[in-house]
N, C-alpha and C positions, 0 to 999 in steps of 0.2 A: 477596600470598595468593590462593590458589587459590579460584576462585567456581564454585557450581554452581546451575542454574535449572531448573525443571521447568517445560514449558509445553505449548501444543496449539492446537488440535489438525492436524496435519499429517499427511496419507496417504502417509506414505514410511517404509517398514519398514525402514530402512538406515541404517546408521553414518556419519556424514559428517566425516570428519578434516580438518581446516583446521590453519594453522598459529597455534600458540599455544591450541589446543583440540581439542573434538570435539562431536558432537551425537549422542547414543544414543537409540534408542526405550526406553520404559519398560517393564516387566514387565506393565503393564497395556494396551499398545497395542492388542493383539487385540480386549479387551474394548471397548475405546474407540472402535473402527473399527466395531464391531457396533452400539453405541449410536448412531453417526452415520449408520451406513445404515439404520438402523430408525427414526429420526425426522427426519433430515436430510430436504429439500425435495427432489423430482425436478429443480427447478432449477438445482441444484448450491449452495443455500445453507441456511443452519441460521437458523429463525426463534424470536424470544422465545415464550414461552408466554403463559399468562394468569395474572393475580394479582387477588387480592382482601383486602378489608381485614377484620381481625378484632378482636375483643376477647378478652381473656384475664382470669380472675378470680386475684384474689391470694390468694383463700384456697384454692381448691379445683384452680387451674390448667386449669381447664375453659375452653377456646377455643370460641367462637361467630363464624361469619362475618356480616359486616354485610351486609345486604340492599342491592342496588344499586350495588355497589362493584368489580363485576368490570372488569377491561379489561385490553388488551393490555401484556404488560410492556414497559420500553423497554432492558433489557439482559438478557444471556444467559449462562449458563456451558457451555463444552464441556470434553469431558474431556482429561484430559492425555495428551500422545503422545509427548514426548522429555524427555530430560535436555541442558540445555548445559554443558558442563564448561569454565572459562577457566583456564588456566593462571596467568596473571599478568595480570590487568585493571588498566588504568589507573587505575580509581576501584572498590576492592572492595567499598568501604562504601554506595556509591551506583551499583551496577553497572546497574541496571534503567534508567538513564537516561543511563547510557554505555555501556560495553562488550557487557554482555548487550541492553540496547535496541538497540545496532545490529544484532547478529548475529541476534535472531530475527525483526525486522522487515525485514531484508535477506533471509533465509531465505523469510519471506512473498511478499516482493517477487517474488523468483526464481520461485516456486511457482504466483504468482498467486492466493494466499490471504491471509487475515488471522489472525495467531497473537498471542498474548496468555500472559503468565504465569499458572499454573495457580490461583493465587488472587484474580486480577483476573477482570473480568468485561467482556464485549464489548458495545457500544450498538449497537442495530437488528440488521438479517440479517446473517449472518457466510458470507462465501462459503467453502464446503469444499471446493470444486473449482475448476480452473485457472481464473483469469478473464483470463489474459493470452495474448500470443500466441508466447511462446519455446519453441521446441525444442531440446533438448540432451541429450548423453549422460549416462551415469553419472558421468563424472569430473568434469563440469561445476562443481555444486555446490562441491566440495571445493577446487578451484582457484579458483573467482570469489570466493568468501568469505576465503581465504586473502589474495585480490590486495587486495580492498576494507578487509580488516581491517588489513592490514599500512600499506595508504596513510592509513588513517583515522587509525591511531595517532599518525602525525607532524604530522597538522593541527593548528591554533591550535585552542584550547577551542571559540570560537566557531563557526567550521567545522563542527568535530564535532557539535555540538548542531544545527546547521542541516541537515546528511545525515540524520542520524536523524529528525528532524521530516518532512524531505521524504519519506523512507521511509514513515513512519507516515500522513502525510497521503495519499500517494498510495494507500495501502492502505486507508483509512478512506472514500475514496471509493466504494469499490465495495459501501459498504454502503447507498448512497443509492438512491432509486426513480426521481425525476424528472431529467430532462434536465439541467435549469437548474441543479437542486442540484449535479450531477455535474460540470457545466460550471466551477460557481465553483469548486470543489475544485480541478479539475484546472489552473484558472488560476494559484490560490494556491499550486501546487505548480513552473508554470513561472516565475513569478516567483521562487518561492525558489532555483529551480535557475540562473536568471540570477546572483541575488545568490552563491552560492556559486562560480559559474563566473567573476566579477568579483572575488570577494573583498570584496564591498561597494563596490567604486568606482566611482564613475560614468565610463563610457567615454565620451569625447568624441565627438560626431557621431552618437550612437544613441538615436534615440527609441524611445518604448516599443513600438510597431509595430515598431521596428528590431531588436528583440531577437530575433525568430524568426530574420533572415537571420544576424544576428551569430552567434548561437549555432551554427547549421547551418554557417557558414562556418569556423567557429572547428573544428568537429568532423568536418569532411568530409562532413557528410550533405546527399544531395543532395534537392533538392525540384524540383517541376515547374515552377512561376512563384511569383513572390510575390504574386499574385491570392488564393492559398490562405491567406496569411498574414495578407491583409487581412480575409478573411472570418472568420476565428477572433477577429482583434484587434476587428472590430465588433460580432460578437457579446456581446463582454466590454463593450465601451461603452456599449451599448443597455441591457446586463442590470444592471451596478453602477451607474449614476449615475439611469437612467430605471426599470427594473422590467422592461423589456421582452423577452421571448424570442421569436425567431420573427416579429418585428414587432408583438406584440401581447401580451395577458396571459398570463404562464406557466400552462399548463394548459388553456387555453383555443384559442390561435393554431394554426392547421392550417397556415398559408402556405407554408412553408418548412421543412415537418418532417422532410423527408429530408435536406435540405442541413444542417440544424443537428445531426441526428444524425452525420452524417459529419464534420463539423467536429469535434464532441466525440470521437469515435473517433480522428481523426487528431492530436488535441491528447495525448489518453491515449497514442497510441503515439509519438510525439515526446518527451512528457515520460519515458516508459519508457527509450527510447533514451539520452537524455540523463543519467538519472540513474546510467548503466552507463558513460556515455563522460566524465564528469566526474570519475570515481574512477580514471580512467586505463585502464580496460578496453575494448578493442575488440570490440563485441558480435557482429559477424558480417562475414563477406568482402563484403556487400552493403552498400554506403553509403546507401541510399536509406531511408525510414520511411515511406513513402507506399504501400507494398506490401499486399495483403491477405493472409490466411490466415496460416499459422504463420511463424514467422521463426526461421532455424537460429542458435543460439547457441552460437558455437565455442569451445574449450578455451584457444585461441592456443596 
């Protein structure tokens, strides 16, 4: 049975056709874009507003605001931008956690933003401008989404759910401010990618630190040397059990600030590359993920 879901906000005024469905801009797309351009921040994010408590009289419906209760909101609504049509979803009654969930989070991953169903809210600041390094031609979204969706549909249900969660958590990381918070989410995503790539099986001889080399070798991703992996792994080991960041207290330590930022950025780029590779799609003609700047995303 066909399913349709409204979501937003994606600044892409074109229809995306894919195997098994299509993504079409809503009639209110332009009004939504004007709202985003008016109230969005110049840093490429949309921030929650402020809220305050109030009381309402049961007799007169009069509303009075309670003093000293104003505070920043923790969630935010964004306007709708597109309608997702799915011809034959695997689970039409629960598509937001299956087919539809996969497709909108996959689209958000490709365009470097966060997307959500129109009647659901976002937590924290929301990236509304590209926060990734992908560069692609107009035909790539249709080809990439078709490939991943076809691959996803034949997976074991546990792996289907895991891949959706990987996409969601990778996008959620973009809503965090502090580097150690972002690193926690990125490392969480990396471990989930490893579980997906190995289908939850323990690989003989692969240590936790060795997961980096294992995945890079498995998907032919070049790396300069294994010392880069050790730096990322050491950041993880110091942060998770000991609460240390840059060798000191999160927010105060300045000792290795540039190095930790570089390692966070490299982990993000590696995860982005692996999310594509584990779905059986070759991201580019380059086999390295350590390069800076935009990375071409070829249509295969």
